[in-house]
N, C-alpha and C positions, 0 to 999 in steps of 0.2 A: 110641713114641706113635704111634697111627694117624693117617692124614691127616685123618679126621673130627674126632678129638680135637684135632689141631693147629689146625684151622679154628676150632673152638669157642674154643680159647685166644686165637686172634688176634681173633675177634669180641668176646670179653670184654675183652681188652686195649684195643681200639679203643673200645668203649663206655665203659670206665672213663676213658680219656683224654679223651673228649668231655665226660663228666660233670664231670670236674675242671676242664677248660678253661672250661665255661660257669660254674661256680662262681666261678672266678677272674675272668672277665669281669664277672659281676654284682657282686663285691665291689669290683673296680677302679672300676667306674662309680658305685658308691655312694660311694666316697671322693671321686672327681673331681667328681662333681655337687654335694657339699657344700662345695667350695672357696669359691664365691661367698658362701655363707651364713656361713662363717667370717669372711669379710672384711666382711660386714654388721655384725659385732660389733666390728669395728675402726674403719672409717672414720667412721661417725656419732658415735663416741665417742672420737675420737683424743685430744682434750684431757683427757678424764677419765682415760684410760689413761696418759697422760704425767704426770699428777699423782700417780699411785700410787707408794709407795715401793718396793714389791715388784714383781718382774717380772709384768707382766699376763698372760704366757704361762702362769702357774700356774692361771689361770681359763680362758684362751682355749683351750688345748690340750684340757683335759678336756671343755670345752664342745663342741669340734669332734668328739671321739670320741662324745660323747652323740648328736651329729647322725647319725654313722654308724649307731649302733644304731637310732635312730628310723626313719631311712630305709630301713635293712635290714628292719626289722620291717613297714613299710608295704608294701614291694615284694616281699616273700618269696613271697607267694602267686602271683605272676606270674613267678617266675624260671625256670620250666620251659617257658613259653609261647614256642614257636619260630614265627617268621614264615616261615622258609624253611630247608631243610636241604641245603647244597650246598657242594662244595669250592672252586668257582670264585671266591667272594668273598675267599678268604684271600690270594691274591697281591697284589691292591690293599690289603688290610688290613695286610699285612706292609710294604708301602710306606708306608702312613700311619704305622705305628709307627716306621719309619726317619725320616720327616720329623719326627715329634714329638721323637724323640731328638736329631736334628740341631738342632732349635730350642732344646731345653733346654741343649745344649752351647754354642750360639752366644749364648744369653740370659745365660750366666754370664760371658762375656767383658766386661772393662771394667765389671763390676758386681760388688759385693762380696757376700759371703754375708750381711752384715747388711742390705743393700738388698733382696736376694732374699727374706729372711726377714721383711721389713716392720718392722725395728727403728726406722727413723726415725719411723714413724706412732706408735709406742706407748712408746718408751723416752725418758724425759726426758734431755736433754743429749747425745743421740746425735749424733755429729758428721758422719755420713755424709749429707751434704746435697747431693751432686753430681747434677746432671741429666745422665744419660748419653743422648746422641743419635747415637752412632756405631755401626758395626757392623750388626747385625740391627735395632737400634732406629733406624736411618735409614730403614728400609722399613716398620716396624710399631712402634706404641707399646707394645703389650702382648704380646710374643712367648711369654711363659710361658703366657698364657691360650690362645693359639693352639695351643701344643703340647698343653695338656690337651685341648683339642677334638680335635685329631688322634688322641690316644690313645683317647679315648672312642668316636670314629667308628670307629676301627679294631677295637676290641672289638665293637661293634654290628655292623659290616659282617661280620666274620669268622664270628661265632657265629649271627647272625640272630635273637638274642634280643629279644623285644619290650620287656622290661624295660630292656635297655641303651639301646635307641632312646628309650624314654621318659625315662630319666635323662639322656640327651644333650640332649634338648629341654628338660628341666628345667634343666639347667646352662646352656644357652644363654640362656634367658630371665632366669634370676637373674644370669648373667655380664654380660648387657647393662646391667642395672641397677647392678651392683657397678663395672663400668668407669666409668660416669658418676659414681659416688661417688669413685672413686679419682682421676679426672680433677679433680674439684673440690679434692680434697685436695692434689693436685700443684700446681694453679693457686695454691692459698692459700699454698703453701710457696715456689714459684719464680716466681710473678707472671707478668709480660709474657713472660719468657723461655719458660715453658711454653705460654703462649698461642700464641706463634708456632710453636712445635714441633708443637702440636696441630693448627694450621691446615694444616701442609704435610705431616704424617705420619699416615696412617690408624691406627685403633685396633687392628683385627685383621687385616683383609685387606691384605696388603702390596702396595705399588707396587714391582714388580721392575724392575731395571736402574737404580735410582738409589741412590747411595751418600751 
């Protein structure tokens, strides 16, 4: 193969990789940005979901997938709009990916899979009613949401896609409302214990150096 042909192959591979990376970034941000909307279906209707005999996830999960489709259809026309094209943002983006993964790992410590999946909110008779305030939750009340934000910012920063930045802003705005709803749900469940915890620990931006 001639040097020119090799150069063209490398350019084609690079172009293909960038296209797939941007597609993955867009789809990832579509999913992440709809997480607060999913919980909008849970917290205001928690008593209703707990009153149902069958698992509410039979309705909630398909509804969430429908949200992906709707948001993807709405944003598809802008998914190729690039604010900048440069390699320098990728090192900090990779750092954000790492922070997000670290937060996910630490969020699971002293926290059951049932709690992470929201079962106490929607399943009647669920016994997982512990308020966990140690580990990462001694610094931030909602570390999973902080991890989601880190991942969305990483995709946005690395690819420079306008749609990823837009979806991140959407996720931030809806996430702020959703956190307030979740705090009310937790206050109703744990009472004064959660109110004291809420008073000393921030929602998303952690206080470092305090255990």
